[in-house]
C-alpha positions as CSV (number, residue, x, y, z in Angstrom):
1,X,-62.4,3.2,-26.2
2,X,-65.1,1.3,-24.4
3,X,-68.0,3.3,-22.9
4,X,-65.8,6.4,-23.0
5,X,-63.2,4.6,-20.9
6,X,-59.7,3.9,-22.2
7,X,-58.9,0.1,-21.9
8,X,-56.1,-0.8,-19.5
9,X,-52.7,-0.7,-21.1
10,X,-50.1,-3.2,-19.8
11,X,-47.1,-1.4,-18.2
12,X,-43.9,-2.0,-20.1
13,X,-41.4,-3.6,-17.8
14,X,-37.9,-2.1,-17.4
15,X,-35.1,-4.7,-17.9
16,X,-32.7,-5.3,-15.0
17,X,-29.4,-6.8,-14.4
18,X,-28.4,-8.2,-10.9
19,X,-31.5,-6.3,-9.6
20,X,-30.4,-3.0,-11.1
21,X,-32.8,-1.4,-13.7
22,X,-31.3,-0.4,-17.0
23,X,-30.8,3.4,-17.3
24,X,-31.2,2.9,-21.0
25,X,-34.1,0.3,-21.2
26,X,-34.1,0.3,-25.0
27,X,-30.4,-0.5,-25.3
28,X,-28.5,-3.8,-24.8
29,X,-26.7,-4.6,-21.5
30,X,-23.3,-3.7,-22.9
31,X,-24.6,-0.2,-23.9
32,X,-25.8,0.9,-20.4
33,X,-22.8,3.1,-19.8
34,X,-19.7,3.0,-17.6
35,X,-21.4,4.2,-14.5
36,X,-23.9,1.3,-14.6
37,X,-21.1,-1.2,-15.2
38,X,-19.0,0.0,-12.4
39,X,-21.9,0.3,-10.0
40,X,-23.0,-3.2,-10.7
41,X,-19.7,-4.9,-9.9
42,X,-18.2,-2.9,-7.0
43,X,-18.9,-0.6,-4.1
44,X,-18.0,3.0,-3.9
45,X,-14.6,2.4,-2.4
46,X,-13.6,-0.2,-5.0
47,X,-14.9,2.1,-7.8
48,X,-12.6,4.9,-6.7
49,X,-9.6,2.6,-6.6
50,X,-10.5,1.2,-10.1
51,X,-10.8,4.6,-11.6
52,X,-7.5,5.6,-10.2
53,X,-5.9,2.5,-11.5
54,X,-7.3,2.6,-15.0
55,X,-4.2,4.1,-16.6
56,X,-1.9,2.0,-14.4
57,X,-3.6,-1.2,-15.6
58,X,-2.9,-0.3,-19.2
59,X,0.7,0.5,-18.5
60,X,1.2,-2.7,-16.6
61,X,-0.4,-4.8,-19.2
62,X,1.8,-3.3,-21.9
63,X,5.0,-4.0,-19.9
64,X,4.2,-7.7,-19.5
65,X,3.3,-10.0,-16.5
66,X,5.0,-11.3,-13.4
67,X,4.5,-13.9,-10.7
68,X,2.6,-16.3,-13.0
69,X,-0.4,-14.0,-13.4
70,X,-1.2,-12.0,-16.5
71,X,-2.6,-9.2,-14.3
72,X,0.5,-8.9,-12.1
73,X,3.2,-6.3,-12.5
74,X,6.2,-7.1,-14.8
75,X,8.9,-9.4,-13.5
76,X,12.7,-9.3,-13.9
77,X,12.4,-11.4,-17.0
78,X,10.5,-8.6,-18.7
79,X,12.3,-6.4,-21.2
80,X,11.2,-3.4,-19.1
81,X,13.7,-1.7,-16.8
82,X,13.5,-2.2,-13.0
83,X,11.6,1.0,-12.5
84,X,9.6,1.3,-15.7
85,X,6.9,-1.1,-14.7
86,X,6.3,0.6,-11.4
87,X,6.4,4.2,-12.6
88,X,2.8,4.2,-13.9
89,X,1.5,2.6,-10.8
90,X,3.4,4.9,-8.5
91,X,1.7,7.9,-10.2
92,X,-1.8,6.6,-9.8
93,X,-4.2,9.2,-8.4
94,X,-6.8,6.9,-6.9
95,X,-7.2,6.3,-3.1
96,X,-4.5,4.1,-1.6
97,X,-6.1,0.9,-0.4
98,X,-6.6,0.6,3.3
99,X,-4.5,-2.3,4.7
100,X,-3.7,-3.9,8.0
101,X,-1.0,-2.2,10.2
102,X,0.1,-5.8,11.0
103,X,1.0,-7.1,14.4
104,X,4.1,-4.8,14.9
105,X,2.9,-1.2,14.3
106,X,4.6,0.4,17.4
107,X,1.8,3.0,17.3
108,X,0.2,2.0,20.6
109,X,-2.6,0.0,18.9
110,X,-0.9,-3.3,19.6
111,X,1.6,-2.9,22.4
112,X,4.4,-0.3,22.5
113,X,4.0,3.3,21.2
114,X,7.1,4.8,19.7
115,X,5.1,7.8,18.5
116,X,5.1,9.0,22.1
117,X,8.9,9.3,22.1
118,X,10.8,12.4,21.6
119,X,12.9,12.0,18.5
120,X,10.5,10.0,16.4
121,X,10.2,12.9,13.9
122,X,13.3,12.2,11.8
123,X,14.4,11.5,8.3
124,X,17.1,8.9,8.9
125,X,15.5,5.8,10.4
126,X,18.4,3.4,10.2
127,X,19.5,4.0,13.8
128,X,17.7,3.6,17.1
129,X,17.1,6.6,19.2
130,X,16.5,7.4,22.9
131,X,17.6,4.4,24.9
132,X,18.3,2.3,21.8
133,X,21.7,2.2,20.2
134,X,21.5,-0.3,17.4
135,X,21.8,0.4,13.6
136,X,20.0,-1.6,10.9
137,X,22.5,-2.8,8.2
138,X,21.5,-3.5,4.6
139,X,21.4,-2.1,1.1
140,X,20.7,1.7,1.4
141,X,17.2,2.8,0.5
142,X,15.5,6.2,0.2
143,X,11.7,6.1,0.5
144,X,9.8,9.0,-0.9
145,X,6.0,9.3,-0.6
146,X,3.9,11.9,-2.4
147,X,0.7,12.5,-0.4
148,X,-2.3,13.7,-2.4
149,X,-5.5,15.2,-0.8
150,X,-8.3,13.6,-2.8
151,X,-11.0,15.4,-0.8
152,X,-9.5,18.6,-2.3
153,X,-9.1,17.6,-5.9
154,X,-5.8,15.7,-5.5
155,X,-3.8,18.7,-4.3
156,X,-0.6,18.3,-2.3
157,X,-1.5,17.2,1.3
158,X,0.9,19.6,3.0
159,X,1.4,19.3,6.8
160,X,0.2,15.7,7.3
161,X,2.4,13.4,9.4
162,X,3.5,10.2,7.8
163,X,4.7,7.3,10.1
164,X,6.8,4.6,8.3
165,X,8.1,1.3,9.6
166,X,9.4,-2.0,8.2
167,X,11.5,-5.0,9.0
168,X,15.3,-5.2,9.0
169,X,17.6,-7.3,6.8
170,X,16.9,-10.3,8.9
171,X,13.1,-9.8,8.7
172,X,12.8,-8.6,12.3
173,X,10.7,-5.7,13.6
174,X,12.2,-3.5,16.2
175,X,10.4,-3.3,19.5
176,X,8.8,-6.8,18.9
177,X,11.0,-9.4,17.4
178,X,13.5,-11.5,19.4
179,X,16.9,-9.9,19.6
180,X,15.6,-6.3,18.8
181,X,13.0,-5.7,21.4
182,X,15.3,-3.0,22.9
183,X,15.7,-1.3,19.5
184,X,13.4,1.2,17.7
185,X,15.2,1.5,14.4
186,X,13.4,1.5,11.0
187,X,10.6,3.6,12.5
188,X,10.1,7.3,12.0
189,X,7.8,10.2,11.2
190,X,8.1,13.0,8.6
191,X,5.9,16.0,8.1
192,X,4.8,16.5,4.4
193,X,6.2,19.7,2.9
194,X,4.3,22.2,0.8
195,X,4.4,19.7,-2.1
196,X,2.9,16.9,0.0
197,X,6.2,15.0,0.0
198,X,8.1,13.1,2.7
199,X,11.5,11.4,2.4
200,X,13.1,8.8,4.6
201,X,16.7,7.3,4.7
202,X,16.6,3.6,5.4
203,X,17.7,0.1,4.3
204,X,16.0,-2.3,1.9
205,X,13.7,-4.6,4.0
206,X,13.9,-8.4,3.9
207,X,11.3,-10.8,2.6
208,X,10.2,-12.9,5.5
209,X,8.2,-16.1,5.3
210,X,4.6,-15.6,4.2
211,X,4.7,-12.0,2.9
212,X,5.7,-10.1,-0.1
213,X,8.5,-7.5,0.6
214,X,6.8,-4.4,1.8
215,X,6.9,-1.2,3.9
216,X,4.1,0.0,6.3
217,X,2.9,3.5,6.7
218,X,0.2,5.5,8.4
219,X,-0.9,9.1,7.6
220,X,-2.1,11.4,10.4
221,X,-3.7,14.9,10.1
222,X,-0.7,16.6,11.7
223,X,2.3,16.1,14.0
224,X,0.2,16.8,17.1
225,X,-2.1,13.8,16.4
226,X,0.4,11.0,16.0
227,X,0.4,9.9,19.6
228,X,-3.1,8.4,19.3
229,X,-3.5,5.8,16.5
230,X,-7.2,6.4,16.4
231,X,-6.4,9.7,14.6
232,X,-5.0,8.0,11.6
233,X,-6.5,9.0,8.2
234,X,-4.9,6.3,6.1
235,X,-3.0,3.0,6.7
236,X,-1.4,1.1,3.9
237,X,1.7,-0.6,2.6
238,X,4.2,-0.1,-0.2
239,X,5.0,-3.2,-2.4
240,X,8.5,-3.6,-3.7
241,X,9.2,-4.7,-7.3
242,X,10.4,-8.3,-7.8
243,X,13.3,-7.6,-10.0
244,X,14.8,-5.1,-7.5
245,X,14.2,-7.5,-4.6
246,X,16.1,-10.3,-6.4
247,X,19.1,-8.0,-6.9
248,X,19.1,-6.9,-3.3
249,X,18.6,-10.4,-1.9
250,X,21.6,-11.7,-3.8
251,X,23.8,-9.6,-1.5
252,X,25.3,-10.7,1.8
253,X,22.9,-10.6,4.8
254,X,19.8,-11.2,2.8
255,X,20.3,-15.0,2.2
256,X,17.0,-16.1,3.8
257,X,15.0,-13.6,1.7
258,X,16.0,-15.5,-1.5
259,X,14.1,-18.6,-0.3
260,X,11.2,-16.7,1.1
261,X,10.7,-14.6,-2.0
262,X,10.5,-17.8,-4.1
263,X,7.5,-19.0,-2.2
264,X,5.3,-15.9,-2.5
265,X,4.0,-13.6,-5.3
266,X,2.1,-10.4,-5.5
267,X,-1.0,-12.3,-6.7
268,X,-0.8,-14.7,-3.7
269,X,0.2,-12.3,-0.9
270,X,-2.6,-11.9,1.6
271,X,-2.4,-8.1,1.4
272,X,-1.6,-7.3,-2.2
273,X,-3.5,-10.2,-3.9
274,X,-6.8,-8.3,-4.5
275,X,-5.2,-6.3,-7.3
276,X,-1.7,-7.7,-7.5
277,X,-0.4,-4.6,-5.7
278,X,-1.1,-2.5,-8.7
279,X,-1.8,0.7,-6.8
280,X,0.9,0.1,-4.2
281,X,3.8,-1.0,-6.3
282,X,6.6,1.5,-6.0
283,X,8.8,2.9,-8.7
284,X,12.4,2.1,-7.9
285,X,15.6,3.5,-9.3
286,X,19.3,3.1,-8.4
287,X,21.6,0.1,-7.8
288,X,23.3,-1.9,-5.1
289,X,26.4,0.2,-4.7
290,X,24.6,3.6,-4.5
291,X,21.4,2.4,-3.0
292,X,17.8,2.5,-4.3
293,X,15.1,5.2,-4.3
294,X,11.6,4.0,-3.8
295,X,8.8,6.3,-4.9
296,X,5.0,6.0,-4.4
297,X,2.1,8.4,-4.9
298,X,-0.4,8.1,-2.1
299,X,-3.9,9.3,-2.5
300,X,-5.7,10.0,0.8
301,X,-9.4,10.6,0.9
302,X,-10.6,12.0,4.3
303,X,-14.2,11.5,3.3
304,X,-13.9,7.7,3.5
305,X,-13.3,5.5,6.5
306,X,-9.7,4.9,7.4
307,X,-7.5,2.9,9.7
308,X,-6.1,-0.6,9.0
309,X,-5.9,-1.5,12.7
310,X,-3.2,-3.3,14.6
311,X,-4.3,-6.9,14.0
312,X,-2.1,-9.2,11.9
313,X,-3.3,-10.6,8.6
314,X,-3.1,-14.3,8.2
315,X,0.6,-15.2,7.6
316,X,1.7,-11.8,8.8
317,X,4.5,-11.0,11.1
318,X,8.2,-11.2,10.8
319,X,10.4,-14.2,11.6
320,X,12.1,-14.5,15.0
321,X,9.4,-12.5,16.7
322,X,7.6,-13.4,19.8
323,X,3.8,-13.3,19.9
324,X,2.6,-9.7,19.6
325,X,1.5,-8.3,23.0
326,X,-2.2,-7.9,23.5
327,X,-3.7,-4.4,23.2
């Protein structure tokens, strides 16, 4: 003490990492806690996805790798069964990633709007309806989506309307691609039951040039809201496992898909490459003769922004299609 006055004491600085102060300044960087680690490397939306995928990531790593990446889902060369690698991912409880609706949504955001048409709410989407009379041929597929309401603790999201669409065996999108502009098959809406589940009868989609085999879907609050795409609360895509795709594409009618599949992987696909499709990879069971059942759990969080939009990703769009009409 000098003249009754305490001398100035230097202020101890708090260590930081990437501009973020340590919550535990006396501990090492690696001991700052999970919240600090996650907050440093990703935003809120990515954090939710990562937390939801934590268990899936462990399951996928245990089953092996695929597509030339150690972080990708298991391939057909793995000892795992066709659906075992996907089962864990399909049960993930995190928010489904928002994805582009692509250039051929048929929801009015990029040209025609099939959601205005009477008859769009249906379980069997293999046939066209209304003025269309065509039927999509291919290996039978049943698509089941389990919709979870993350804003309410992950409970069943009963009553939401789920719009599904995908390409046909030739890789064409009805209403857009050359030769099927007068058809509306492989498009339909189902209303989630009390368990939050919807089911569609369809055919296994092709692999067209530049994209991994996938199925598009949008989730709307209810049936009354489907005619306006701005009401969508989630837009995403289902990824299909490689081993099942290889079996399907070895059958008649899917010949072009064999070559297209060999040129793309989940880790290189412009939609699924951010996480190798881990949270969108479906669980698949069945066989060629009886058909396949494709399952995916879809977490929807209405407190976050939604809507993938109608614009195409780079490399998106099916073969044989004309340029998508302007909005």
